[in-house]
Biotite code that builds the C-alpha atoms (Angstrom):
import biotite.structure as struc

atoms = struc.array([
    struc.Atom([30.639, -31.635, 45.274], chain_id="A", res_id=1, res_name="MET", atom_name="CA", element="C"),
    struc.Atom([27.943, -32.934, 42.978], chain_id="A", res_id=2, res_name="TYR", atom_name="CA", element="C"),
    struc.Atom([24.680, -31.197, 42.103], chain_id="A", res_id=3, res_name="PRO", atom_name="CA", element="C"),
    struc.Atom([21.869, -31.658, 44.660], chain_id="A", res_id=4, res_name="ARG", atom_name="CA", element="C"),
    struc.Atom([19.425, -32.593, 41.875], chain_id="A", res_id=5, res_name="LEU", atom_name="CA", element="C"),
    struc.Atom([20.158, -33.652, 38.320], chain_id="A", res_id=6, res_name="THR", atom_name="CA", element="C"),
    struc.Atom([17.196, -34.078, 35.987], chain_id="A", res_id=7, res_name="PHE", atom_name="CA", element="C"),
    struc.Atom([17.563, -36.138, 32.773], chain_id="A", res_id=8, res_name="ILE", atom_name="CA", element="C"),
    struc.Atom([14.947, -35.935, 30.014], chain_id="A", res_id=9, res_name="LEU", atom_name="CA", element="C"),
    struc.Atom([14.674, -37.741, 26.712], chain_id="A", res_id=10, res_name="GLY", atom_name="CA", element="C"),
    struc.Atom([12.498, -39.713, 24.412], chain_id="A", res_id=11, res_name="GLY", atom_name="CA", element="C"),
    struc.Atom([11.978, -43.455, 24.421], chain_id="A", res_id=12, res_name="VAL", atom_name="CA", element="C"),
    struc.Atom([15.260, -45.335, 23.925], chain_id="A", res_id=13, res_name="ARG", atom_name="CA", element="C"),
    struc.Atom([17.212, -42.046, 23.882], chain_id="A", res_id=14, res_name="SER", atom_name="CA", element="C"),
    struc.Atom([19.844, -43.317, 26.317], chain_id="A", res_id=15, res_name="GLY", atom_name="CA", element="C"),
    struc.Atom([18.582, -41.448, 29.377], chain_id="A", res_id=16, res_name="LYS", atom_name="CA", element="C"),
    struc.Atom([18.633, -44.422, 31.750], chain_id="A", res_id=17, res_name="SER", atom_name="CA", element="C"),
    struc.Atom([22.123, -45.467, 30.659], chain_id="A", res_id=18, res_name="ALA", atom_name="CA", element="C"),
    struc.Atom([23.363, -41.898, 31.087], chain_id="A", res_id=19, res_name="TYR", atom_name="CA", element="C"),
    struc.Atom([21.743, -41.627, 34.509], chain_id="A", res_id=20, res_name="ALA", atom_name="CA", element="C"),
    struc.Atom([23.350, -44.862, 35.599], chain_id="A", res_id=21, res_name="GLN", atom_name="CA", element="C"),
    struc.Atom([26.748, -43.686, 34.337], chain_id="A", res_id=22, res_name="ARG", atom_name="CA", element="C"),
    struc.Atom([26.428, -40.440, 36.340], chain_id="A", res_id=23, res_name="LEU", atom_name="CA", element="C"),
    struc.Atom([25.279, -42.399, 39.410], chain_id="A", res_id=24, res_name="ALA", atom_name="CA", element="C"),
    struc.Atom([28.273, -44.755, 39.128], chain_id="A", res_id=25, res_name="ARG", atom_name="CA", element="C"),
    struc.Atom([30.693, -41.808, 38.715], chain_id="A", res_id=26, res_name="GLU", atom_name="CA", element="C"),
    struc.Atom([29.188, -39.921, 41.663], chain_id="A", res_id=27, res_name="ARG", atom_name="CA", element="C"),
    struc.Atom([28.332, -42.754, 44.036], chain_id="A", res_id=28, res_name="GLY", atom_name="CA", element="C"),
    struc.Atom([30.270, -45.866, 43.056], chain_id="A", res_id=29, res_name="GLY", atom_name="CA", element="C"),
    struc.Atom([28.559, -48.746, 44.854], chain_id="A", res_id=30, res_name="ASP", atom_name="CA", element="C"),
    struc.Atom([26.631, -46.417, 47.215], chain_id="A", res_id=31, res_name="ARG", atom_name="CA", element="C"),
    struc.Atom([23.606, -45.878, 44.980], chain_id="A", res_id=32, res_name="VAL", atom_name="CA", element="C"),
    struc.Atom([19.958, -46.346, 45.833], chain_id="A", res_id=33, res_name="LEU", atom_name="CA", element="C"),
    struc.Atom([18.074, -47.137, 42.615], chain_id="A", res_id=34, res_name="TYR", atom_name="CA", element="C"),
    struc.Atom([14.374, -46.276, 42.904], chain_id="A", res_id=35, res_name="VAL", atom_name="CA", element="C"),
    struc.Atom([12.319, -48.130, 40.309], chain_id="A", res_id=36, res_name="ALA", atom_name="CA", element="C"),
    struc.Atom([8.782, -46.891, 39.603], chain_id="A", res_id=37, res_name="THR", atom_name="CA", element="C"),
    struc.Atom([7.839, -49.610, 37.074], chain_id="A", res_id=38, res_name="ALA", atom_name="CA", element="C"),
    struc.Atom([5.136, -52.144, 37.815], chain_id="A", res_id=39, res_name="GLN", atom_name="CA", element="C"),
    struc.Atom([5.278, -55.600, 36.231], chain_id="A", res_id=40, res_name="ALA", atom_name="CA", element="C"),
    struc.Atom([1.759, -55.387, 34.777], chain_id="A", res_id=41, res_name="SER", atom_name="CA", element="C"),
    struc.Atom([2.362, -57.568, 31.679], chain_id="A", res_id=42, res_name="ASP", atom_name="CA", element="C"),
    struc.Atom([5.037, -59.715, 30.037], chain_id="A", res_id=43, res_name="GLU", atom_name="CA", element="C"),
    struc.Atom([6.605, -56.815, 28.189], chain_id="A", res_id=44, res_name="GLU", atom_name="CA", element="C"),
    struc.Atom([7.102, -54.901, 31.474], chain_id="A", res_id=45, res_name="MET", atom_name="CA", element="C"),
    struc.Atom([8.470, -58.020, 33.187], chain_id="A", res_id=46, res_name="VAL", atom_name="CA", element="C"),
    struc.Atom([11.049, -58.272, 30.387], chain_id="A", res_id=47, res_name="THR", atom_name="CA", element="C"),
    struc.Atom([11.926, -54.551, 30.560], chain_id="A", res_id=48, res_name="ARG", atom_name="CA", element="C"),
    struc.Atom([12.322, -54.664, 34.329], chain_id="A", res_id=49, res_name="ILE", atom_name="CA", element="C"),
    struc.Atom([14.588, -57.720, 34.073], chain_id="A", res_id=50, res_name="ALA", atom_name="CA", element="C"),
    struc.Atom([16.731, -55.951, 31.440], chain_id="A", res_id=51, res_name="ALA", atom_name="CA", element="C"),
    struc.Atom([17.059, -52.851, 33.639], chain_id="A", res_id=52, res_name="HIS", atom_name="CA", element="C"),
    struc.Atom([18.053, -54.983, 36.634], chain_id="A", res_id=53, res_name="ARG", atom_name="CA", element="C"),
    struc.Atom([20.725, -56.721, 34.580], chain_id="A", res_id=54, res_name="ALA", atom_name="CA", element="C"),
    struc.Atom([22.217, -53.351, 33.553], chain_id="A", res_id=55, res_name="GLU", atom_name="CA", element="C"),
    struc.Atom([22.647, -52.161, 37.161], chain_id="A", res_id=56, res_name="ARG", atom_name="CA", element="C"),
    struc.Atom([25.666, -52.987, 39.309], chain_id="A", res_id=57, res_name="PRO", atom_name="CA", element="C"),
    struc.Atom([24.869, -55.767, 41.813], chain_id="A", res_id=58, res_name="ALA", atom_name="CA", element="C"),
    struc.Atom([26.127, -53.660, 44.719], chain_id="A", res_id=59, res_name="ALA", atom_name="CA", element="C"),
    struc.Atom([23.440, -51.001, 44.194], chain_id="A", res_id=60, res_name="TRP", atom_name="CA", element="C"),
    struc.Atom([20.416, -51.124, 46.469], chain_id="A", res_id=61, res_name="GLN", atom_name="CA", element="C"),
    struc.Atom([17.023, -51.214, 44.773], chain_id="A", res_id=62, res_name="THR", atom_name="CA", element="C"),
    struc.Atom([13.764, -49.778, 46.101], chain_id="A", res_id=63, res_name="LEU", atom_name="CA", element="C"),
    struc.Atom([10.592, -50.466, 44.133], chain_id="A", res_id=64, res_name="GLU", atom_name="CA", element="C"),
    struc.Atom([8.173, -47.598, 44.618], chain_id="A", res_id=65, res_name="ALA", atom_name="CA", element="C"),
    struc.Atom([5.412, -47.192, 42.013], chain_id="A", res_id=66, res_name="PRO", atom_name="CA", element="C"),
    struc.Atom([3.750, -44.475, 44.168], chain_id="A", res_id=67, res_name="TYR", atom_name="CA", element="C"),
    struc.Atom([4.796, -42.086, 46.962], chain_id="A", res_id=68, res_name="ALA", atom_name="CA", element="C"),
    struc.Atom([8.472, -42.144, 45.996], chain_id="A", res_id=69, res_name="VAL", atom_name="CA", element="C"),
    struc.Atom([9.436, -39.391, 48.423], chain_id="A", res_id=70, res_name="GLY", atom_name="CA", element="C"),
    struc.Atom([7.889, -41.206, 51.371], chain_id="A", res_id=71, res_name="LEU", atom_name="CA", element="C"),
    struc.Atom([9.367, -44.555, 50.277], chain_id="A", res_id=72, res_name="ALA", atom_name="CA", element="C"),
    struc.Atom([12.903, -43.099, 50.093], chain_id="A", res_id=73, res_name="VAL", atom_name="CA", element="C"),
    struc.Atom([12.535, -41.428, 53.481], chain_id="A", res_id=74, res_name="ARG", atom_name="CA", element="C"),
    struc.Atom([11.434, -44.725, 55.026], chain_id="A", res_id=75, res_name="GLN", atom_name="CA", element="C"),
    struc.Atom([14.244, -46.637, 53.318], chain_id="A", res_id=76, res_name="TRP", atom_name="CA", element="C"),
    struc.Atom([16.872, -44.151, 54.484], chain_id="A", res_id=77, res_name="LEU", atom_name="CA", element="C"),
    struc.Atom([15.583, -44.303, 58.077], chain_id="A", res_id=78, res_name="ALA", atom_name="CA", element="C"),
    struc.Atom([16.654, -47.951, 58.234], chain_id="A", res_id=79, res_name="THR", atom_name="CA", element="C"),
    struc.Atom([19.780, -47.797, 56.048], chain_id="A", res_id=80, res_name="ALA", atom_name="CA", element="C"),
    struc.Atom([23.024, -48.586, 57.820], chain_id="A", res_id=81, res_name="THR", atom_name="CA", element="C"),
    struc.Atom([25.088, -46.838, 55.131], chain_id="A", res_id=82, res_name="VAL", atom_name="CA", element="C"),
    struc.Atom([23.366, -43.920, 53.426], chain_id="A", res_id=83, res_name="PRO", atom_name="CA", element="C"),
    struc.Atom([23.643, -43.796, 49.639], chain_id="A", res_id=84, res_name="PRO", atom_name="CA", element="C"),
    struc.Atom([25.791, -41.178, 47.948], chain_id="A", res_id=85, res_name="ALA", atom_name="CA", element="C"),
    struc.Atom([23.275, -41.062, 45.089], chain_id="A", res_id=86, res_name="VAL", atom_name="CA", element="C"),
    struc.Atom([19.527, -41.663, 44.837], chain_id="A", res_id=87, res_name="VAL", atom_name="CA", element="C"),
    struc.Atom([18.546, -42.483, 41.228], chain_id="A", res_id=88, res_name="LEU", atom_name="CA", element="C"),
    struc.Atom([14.809, -42.341, 40.446], chain_id="A", res_id=89, res_name="VAL", atom_name="CA", element="C"),
    struc.Atom([13.920, -44.025, 37.147], chain_id="A", res_id=90, res_name="ASP", atom_name="CA", element="C"),
    struc.Atom([11.460, -42.792, 36.095], chain_id="A", res_id=91, res_name="CYS", atom_name="CA", element="C"),
    struc.Atom([8.881, -40.027, 36.528], chain_id="A", res_id=92, res_name="LEU", atom_name="CA", element="C"),
    struc.Atom([7.251, -41.227, 33.293], chain_id="A", res_id=93, res_name="THR", atom_name="CA", element="C"),
    struc.Atom([5.953, -44.403, 34.925], chain_id="A", res_id=94, res_name="LEU", atom_name="CA", element="C"),
    struc.Atom([5.280, -42.682, 38.247], chain_id="A", res_id=95, res_name="LEU", atom_name="CA", element="C"),
    struc.Atom([2.878, -40.218, 36.586], chain_id="A", res_id=96, res_name="VAL", atom_name="CA", element="C"),
    struc.Atom([1.320, -43.090, 34.602], chain_id="A", res_id=97, res_name="SER", atom_name="CA", element="C"),
    struc.Atom([0.800, -45.080, 37.808], chain_id="A", res_id=98, res_name="ASN", atom_name="CA", element="C"),
    struc.Atom([-0.916, -42.101, 39.459], chain_id="A", res_id=99, res_name="VAL", atom_name="CA", element="C"),
    struc.Atom([-3.230, -41.487, 36.500], chain_id="A", res_id=100, res_name="LEU", atom_name="CA", element="C"),
    struc.Atom([-4.108, -45.151, 35.900], chain_id="A", res_id=101, res_name="VAL", atom_name="CA", element="C"),
    struc.Atom([-5.089, -45.458, 39.586], chain_id="A", res_id=102, res_name="ALA", atom_name="CA", element="C"),
    struc.Atom([-7.651, -42.685, 38.905], chain_id="A", res_id=103, res_name="MET", atom_name="CA", element="C"),
    struc.Atom([-9.537, -44.757, 36.312], chain_id="A", res_id=104, res_name="GLY", atom_name="CA", element="C"),
    struc.Atom([-9.890, -44.728, 32.536], chain_id="A", res_id=105, res_name="GLU", atom_name="CA", element="C"),
    struc.Atom([-11.116, -41.144, 32.201], chain_id="A", res_id=106, res_name="SER", atom_name="CA", element="C"),
    struc.Atom([-9.603, -38.930, 34.891], chain_id="A", res_id=107, res_name="PRO", atom_name="CA", element="C"),
    struc.Atom([-10.624, -35.320, 34.873], chain_id="A", res_id=108, res_name="ASP", atom_name="CA", element="C"),
    struc.Atom([-7.727, -33.400, 33.244], chain_id="A", res_id=109, res_name="PRO", atom_name="CA", element="C"),
    struc.Atom([-7.414, -30.896, 36.063], chain_id="A", res_id=110, res_name="ALA", atom_name="CA", element="C"),
    struc.Atom([-7.586, -33.604, 38.771], chain_id="A", res_id=111, res_name="GLN", atom_name="CA", element="C"),
    struc.Atom([-5.080, -35.784, 36.914], chain_id="A", res_id=112, res_name="GLY", atom_name="CA", element="C"),
    struc.Atom([-2.645, -32.921, 36.622], chain_id="A", res_id=113, res_name="GLU", atom_name="CA", element="C"),
    struc.Atom([-3.125, -31.972, 40.278], chain_id="A", res_id=114, res_name="MET", atom_name="CA", element="C"),
    struc.Atom([-2.496, -35.584, 41.393], chain_id="A", res_id=115, res_name="ALA", atom_name="CA", element="C"),
    struc.Atom([0.661, -35.817, 39.254], chain_id="A", res_id=116, res_name="ALA", atom_name="CA", element="C"),
    struc.Atom([1.976, -32.478, 40.528], chain_id="A", res_id=117, res_name="LEU", atom_name="CA", element="C"),
    struc.Atom([1.240, -33.487, 44.119], chain_id="A", res_id=118, res_name="ALA", atom_name="CA", element="C"),
    struc.Atom([3.374, -36.621, 43.624], chain_id="A", res_id=119, res_name="GLU", atom_name="CA", element="C"),
    struc.Atom([6.162, -34.480, 42.139], chain_id="A", res_id=120, res_name="ALA", atom_name="CA", element="C"),
    struc.Atom([5.954, -32.009, 45.014], chain_id="A", res_id=121, res_name="ASP", atom_name="CA", element="C"),
    struc.Atom([6.248, -34.849, 47.550], chain_id="A", res_id=122, res_name="GLN", atom_name="CA", element="C"),
    struc.Atom([9.319, -36.094, 45.744], chain_id="A", res_id=123, res_name="LEU", atom_name="CA", element="C"),
    struc.Atom([10.862, -32.610, 45.639], chain_id="A", res_id=124, res_name="LEU", atom_name="CA", element="C"),
    struc.Atom([10.122, -32.168, 49.351], chain_id="A", res_id=125, res_name="ALA", atom_name="CA", element="C"),
    struc.Atom([12.090, -35.385, 50.063], chain_id="A", res_id=126, res_name="ALA", atom_name="CA", element="C"),
    struc.Atom([14.963, -34.156, 47.866], chain_id="A", res_id=127, res_name="VAL", atom_name="CA", element="C"),
    struc.Atom([15.077, -30.839, 49.744], chain_id="A", res_id=128, res_name="ASN", atom_name="CA", element="C"),
    struc.Atom([14.735, -32.417, 53.169], chain_id="A", res_id=129, res_name="GLU", atom_name="CA", element="C"),
    struc.Atom([17.240, -35.222, 52.636], chain_id="A", res_id=130, res_name="LEU", atom_name="CA", element="C"),
    struc.Atom([19.908, -33.109, 50.919], chain_id="A", res_id=131, res_name="THR", atom_name="CA", element="C"),
    struc.Atom([19.938, -30.741, 53.918], chain_id="A", res_id=132, res_name="SER", atom_name="CA", element="C"),
    struc.Atom([20.973, -33.492, 56.371], chain_id="A", res_id=133, res_name="ILE", atom_name="CA", element="C"),
    struc.Atom([24.647, -32.935, 57.144], chain_id="A", res_id=134, res_name="ALA", atom_name="CA", element="C"),
    struc.Atom([26.875, -35.955, 56.485], chain_id="A", res_id=135, res_name="GLY", atom_name="CA", element="C"),
    struc.Atom([24.153, -38.033, 54.828], chain_id="A", res_id=136, res_name="ALA", atom_name="CA", element="C"),
    struc.Atom([22.950, -35.876, 51.979], chain_id="A", res_id=137, res_name="SER", atom_name="CA", element="C"),
    struc.Atom([22.726, -37.837, 48.736], chain_id="A", res_id=138, res_name="PRO", atom_name="CA", element="C"),
    struc.Atom([22.900, -36.338, 45.307], chain_id="A", res_id=139, res_name="SER", atom_name="CA", element="C"),
    struc.Atom([19.672, -37.092, 43.383], chain_id="A", res_id=140, res_name="TRP", atom_name="CA", element="C"),
    struc.Atom([19.306, -38.081, 39.738], chain_id="A", res_id=141, res_name="ILE", atom_name="CA", element="C"),
    struc.Atom([15.771, -38.175, 38.343], chain_id="A", res_id=142, res_name="ILE", atom_name="CA", element="C"),
    struc.Atom([14.877, -39.531, 34.885], chain_id="A", res_id=143, res_name="VAL", atom_name="CA", element="C"),
    struc.Atom([11.806, -38.718, 32.808], chain_id="A", res_id=144, res_name="SER", atom_name="CA", element="C"),
    struc.Atom([10.537, -38.948, 29.230], chain_id="A", res_id=145, res_name="ASN", atom_name="CA", element="C"),
    struc.Atom([10.008, -35.818, 27.181], chain_id="A", res_id=146, res_name="GLU", atom_name="CA", element="C"),
    struc.Atom([6.599, -36.446, 25.673], chain_id="A", res_id=147, res_name="VAL", atom_name="CA", element="C"),
    struc.Atom([5.761, -32.937, 24.460], chain_id="A", res_id=148, res_name="GLY", atom_name="CA", element="C"),
    struc.Atom([7.536, -33.203, 21.126], chain_id="A", res_id=149, res_name="MET", atom_name="CA", element="C"),
    struc.Atom([5.319, -35.877, 19.639], chain_id="A", res_id=150, res_name="GLY", atom_name="CA", element="C"),
    struc.Atom([1.835, -36.140, 18.241], chain_id="A", res_id=151, res_name="LEU", atom_name="CA", element="C"),
    struc.Atom([-1.250, -35.173, 20.203], chain_id="A", res_id=152, res_name="VAL", atom_name="CA", element="C"),
    struc.Atom([-2.618, -38.443, 21.617], chain_id="A", res_id=153, res_name="PRO", atom_name="CA", element="C"),
    struc.Atom([-5.966, -39.397, 19.989], chain_id="A", res_id=154, res_name="PRO", atom_name="CA", element="C"),
    struc.Atom([-7.602, -40.471, 23.241], chain_id="A", res_id=155, res_name="TYR", atom_name="CA", element="C"),
    struc.Atom([-8.448, -38.499, 26.414], chain_id="A", res_id=156, res_name="PRO", atom_name="CA", element="C"),
    struc.Atom([-6.256, -40.421, 28.917], chain_id="A", res_id=157, res_name="LEU", atom_name="CA", element="C"),
    struc.Atom([-3.256, -40.013, 26.614], chain_id="A", res_id=158, res_name="GLY", atom_name="CA", element="C"),
    struc.Atom([-3.805, -36.239, 26.475], chain_id="A", res_id=159, res_name="ARG", atom_name="CA", element="C"),
    struc.Atom([-4.221, -35.988, 30.230], chain_id="A", res_id=160, res_name="VAL", atom_name="CA", element="C"),
    struc.Atom([-1.035, -38.016, 30.668], chain_id="A", res_id=161, res_name="TYR", atom_name="CA", element="C"),
    struc.Atom([0.999, -35.904, 28.200], chain_id="A", res_id=162, res_name="ARG", atom_name="CA", element="C"),
    struc.Atom([-0.123, -32.658, 29.828], chain_id="A", res_id=163, res_name="ASP", atom_name="CA", element="C"),
    struc.Atom([0.432, -33.891, 33.380], chain_id="A", res_id=164, res_name="ALA", atom_name="CA", element="C"),
    struc.Atom([3.891, -35.244, 32.636], chain_id="A", res_id=165, res_name="LEU", atom_name="CA", element="C"),
    struc.Atom([4.792, -32.041, 30.819], chain_id="A", res_id=166, res_name="GLY", atom_name="CA", element="C"),
    struc.Atom([3.894, -30.009, 33.904], chain_id="A", res_id=167, res_name="ARG", atom_name="CA", element="C"),
    struc.Atom([5.731, -32.390, 36.221], chain_id="A", res_id=168, res_name="VAL", atom_name="CA", element="C"),
    struc.Atom([8.840, -32.166, 33.992], chain_id="A", res_id=169, res_name="ASN", atom_name="CA", element="C"),
    struc.Atom([8.665, -28.378, 34.049], chain_id="A", res_id=170, res_name="GLN", atom_name="CA", element="C"),
    struc.Atom([8.508, -28.421, 37.860], chain_id="A", res_id=171, res_name="ARG", atom_name="CA", element="C"),
    struc.Atom([11.452, -30.810, 38.145], chain_id="A", res_id=172, res_name="MET", atom_name="CA", element="C"),
    struc.Atom([13.524, -28.850, 35.654], chain_id="A", res_id=173, res_name="ALA", atom_name="CA", element="C"),
    struc.Atom([12.872, -25.612, 37.543], chain_id="A", res_id=174, res_name="ALA", atom_name="CA", element="C"),
    struc.Atom([13.962, -27.205, 40.828], chain_id="A", res_id=175, res_name="ALA", atom_name="CA", element="C"),
    struc.Atom([17.004, -29.019, 39.415], chain_id="A", res_id=176, res_name="ALA", atom_name="CA", element="C"),
    struc.Atom([20.531, -27.729, 39.618], chain_id="A", res_id=177, res_name="ASP", atom_name="CA", element="C"),
    struc.Atom([21.417, -29.540, 36.426], chain_id="A", res_id=178, res_name="GLU", atom_name="CA", element="C"),
    struc.Atom([19.189, -30.628, 33.510], chain_id="A", res_id=179, res_name="VAL", atom_name="CA", element="C"),
    struc.Atom([20.251, -32.850, 30.567], chain_id="A", res_id=180, res_name="TRP", atom_name="CA", element="C"),
    struc.Atom([18.324, -33.732, 27.375], chain_id="A", res_id=181, res_name="LEU", atom_name="CA", element="C"),
    struc.Atom([19.186, -37.064, 25.753], chain_id="A", res_id=182, res_name="MET", atom_name="CA", element="C"),
    struc.Atom([18.827, -37.525, 21.997], chain_id="A", res_id=183, res_name="VAL", atom_name="CA", element="C"),
    struc.Atom([20.083, -40.654, 20.184], chain_id="A", res_id=184, res_name="ALA", atom_name="CA", element="C"),
    struc.Atom([22.411, -41.530, 23.054], chain_id="A", res_id=185, res_name="GLY", atom_name="CA", element="C"),
    struc.Atom([23.942, -38.030, 23.157], chain_id="A", res_id=186, res_name="LEU", atom_name="CA", element="C"),
    struc.Atom([23.624, -35.726, 26.145], chain_id="A", res_id=187, res_name="SER", atom_name="CA", element="C"),
    struc.Atom([22.835, -32.048, 25.769], chain_id="A", res_id=188, res_name="TRP", atom_name="CA", element="C"),
    struc.Atom([23.150, -29.837, 28.818], chain_id="A", res_id=189, res_name="ARG", atom_name="CA", element="C"),
    struc.Atom([20.185, -27.482, 29.256], chain_id="A", res_id=190, res_name="LEU", atom_name="CA", element="C"),
    struc.Atom([20.871, -26.146, 32.779], chain_id="A", res_id=191, res_name="LYS", atom_name="CA", element="C"),
    struc.Atom([22.964, -24.442, 33.915], chain_id="A", res_id=192, res_name="PRO", atom_name="CA", element="C"),
    struc.Atom([23.501, -22.762, 30.592], chain_id="A", res_id=193, res_name="VAL", atom_name="CA", element="C"),
])
């Protein structure tokens, strides 16, 4: 039996997505639903999305959900003929960014944090609901960047983002059965200790 929720944190290019995909492959084989939160907003993102697609096994199902991930997964599962063994969400980093950018250039810090936490709570509600369904309960793997170890951003939106993502990461880590920190391609287990 695999953990209900595995949370993987790390910096940019730390190996977190590759590690998450390896765990998903080990736990689910071809029965993986990959939930992508990225939006192709410019050429760099188009290239990154294409690279991530190329890294994934062709048999995996992909759901693109830049917002309301919990609802999107529920709706996808309602029509799935074969439920996935694993739901891999990559990543909370972009999900929180999408939520904040939709609020405008200068979101109020408290409102930005509340909106990001509401998105996280909806996702956790879906995890709890869908893992309690007998016979069709997937194991979840959620990926996020750890942004609290760097410099303080010099602009307000960056600070709101860093704080909101930090709170979302804390909430996910508290709810997760298993938490991993990725550094330079190496995994370090944080929970359970």
